[in-house]
Structure formats: structure tokens, C-alpha cells
C-alpha positions as CSV (number, residue, x, y, z in Angstrom):
1,M,0.0,-0.1,-0.2
2,I,1.2,3.3,-1.0
3,V,0.9,5.7,2.1
4,Y,2.4,8.8,0.5
5,D,2.2,9.6,-3.2
6,I,3.9,12.9,-4.0
7,Q,4.1,14.3,-7.5
8,N,5.6,16.9,-8.9
9,L,5.9,19.3,-5.9
10,S,7.1,22.7,-5.8
11,K,7.2,25.3,-3.4
12,T,8.3,28.9,-3.9
13,Y,8.0,31.3,-1.3
14,P,7.0,34.7,-2.3
15,S,10.3,36.1,-1.3
16,Q,12.4,34.1,-2.9
17,N,13.7,33.5,-6.6
18,Q,14.1,29.9,-6.6
19,P,12.1,27.2,-5.4
20,A,12.5,25.8,-2.1
21,N,11.5,22.6,-3.6
22,D,11.3,21.9,-7.1
23,K,9.3,18.9,-8.8
24,I,9.7,16.4,-6.1
25,T,7.9,13.4,-7.2
26,L,8.4,9.8,-4.5
27,Q,6.3,7.4,-2.7
28,I,6.5,5.9,0.4
29,R,5.2,2.6,1.0
30,Q,3.5,1.2,3.8
31,G,6.3,-0.3,6.4
32,E,9.2,1.4,4.5
33,I,11.8,3.4,6.7
34,F,12.0,6.7,5.2
35,G,14.8,9.6,5.9
36,L,15.4,13.0,3.9
37,L,18.9,14.1,4.4
38,G,20.4,17.5,2.7
39,D,22.4,20.6,3.6
40,N,20.7,23.6,5.6
41,G,18.0,25.1,3.0
42,A,17.3,22.4,1.1
43,G,13.8,22.3,1.6
44,K,13.5,19.5,4.2
45,S,11.6,21.2,6.3
46,T,9.3,22.6,3.7
47,L,8.8,19.3,2.1
48,V,7.8,17.9,5.8
49,K,5.2,20.9,6.5
50,Q,3.7,20.1,3.1
51,M,3.0,16.6,4.0
52,V,1.5,17.0,6.9
53,N,-0.9,19.8,5.1
54,L,0.7,22.8,7.4
55,L,1.9,24.5,4.1
56,R,0.6,24.4,0.9
57,P,2.2,23.4,-2.3
58,T,2.8,26.0,-5.5
59,S,2.6,22.9,-7.6
60,G,1.9,19.5,-7.5
61,T,-0.3,17.0,-5.6
62,I,0.1,15.1,-2.3
63,R,-2.1,11.7,-1.3
64,L,-1.9,10.4,1.8
65,L,-3.5,7.0,1.7
66,E,-4.9,7.6,-1.6
67,R,-6.9,11.0,-0.9
68,P,-5.7,14.2,-1.9
69,L,-4.4,16.1,1.1
70,T,-6.7,19.5,-0.4
71,H,-9.7,17.4,0.0
72,N,-10.2,16.7,3.5
73,P,-7.5,18.5,6.0
74,L,-8.7,16.8,9.0
75,H,-7.4,13.5,7.4
76,V,-3.7,14.2,8.2
77,P,-3.4,14.7,11.8
78,L,-5.9,11.4,12.2
79,Q,-3.0,9.4,10.2
80,I,0.4,11.3,10.8
81,G,1.6,12.4,13.7
82,Y,4.2,15.3,13.5
83,M,6.8,16.8,15.7
84,P,8.5,20.0,14.7
85,Q,12.2,20.6,15.7
86,D,11.6,23.8,17.6
87,S,7.5,24.6,18.9
88,A,7.4,27.5,21.8
89,A,3.9,25.4,23.2
90,L,6.1,22.3,24.0
91,N,8.8,24.1,25.3
92,N,8.4,23.1,29.1
93,L,7.4,19.5,28.1
94,T,9.9,16.4,27.9
95,F,10.0,14.5,25.0
96,G,8.0,12.2,26.2
97,E,5.2,14.6,27.5
98,A,4.9,16.0,24.3
99,L,4.5,13.0,22.4
100,Y,1.6,11.9,24.8
């Protein structure tokens, strides 16, 4: 089963001349271990934010469990957990508390 199906995904921020992501296409299948590696500014965080529907892509599509993210935004938090690296709301919690 394909969990994530990402096709030709691009994101260009209005203040930048070049895209943060450019034509990313990938599939993540159930049971796969997936990691993103890249230099600072390579677009890893932008991609993840798009995958959890916190940031809309400029173009392209993302499907989660065969459903386009744009059709049912509330579907994402029911299926995917997201823990940002920095979050002011979670500063006073331990890692375990933040996950719970």
C-alpha cells in the first residue's frame, strides 16, 4: 500500500527567486523506513510541512492513503504524527510528554 504519493511537488516562497522544492516526486509505502537528508536550506522542512498539510505547495499533488490532502485537511492529523524541531508551545514539556 502506498501511504504517501507525491507528484511534481514544488514550493516557491513569495520572497524568494528560486523554489524551496522543485518537482519532487516520490512514493512512501507502508512499512518502509523513510528519511530526508540534505544541507541547511535544501527544503526538507518545507517538504515535511507540505506532507502534514501545514504549508500548501505552489504546484503538484500530495496524496495520503490515496486521498488528496486538499480534499480533507482533517484526515492528516488522524493518520500522521508531526513533531516540529522547535515549538514554543512545547518548551516546558519533556519529549515523552510532548508525544503523549
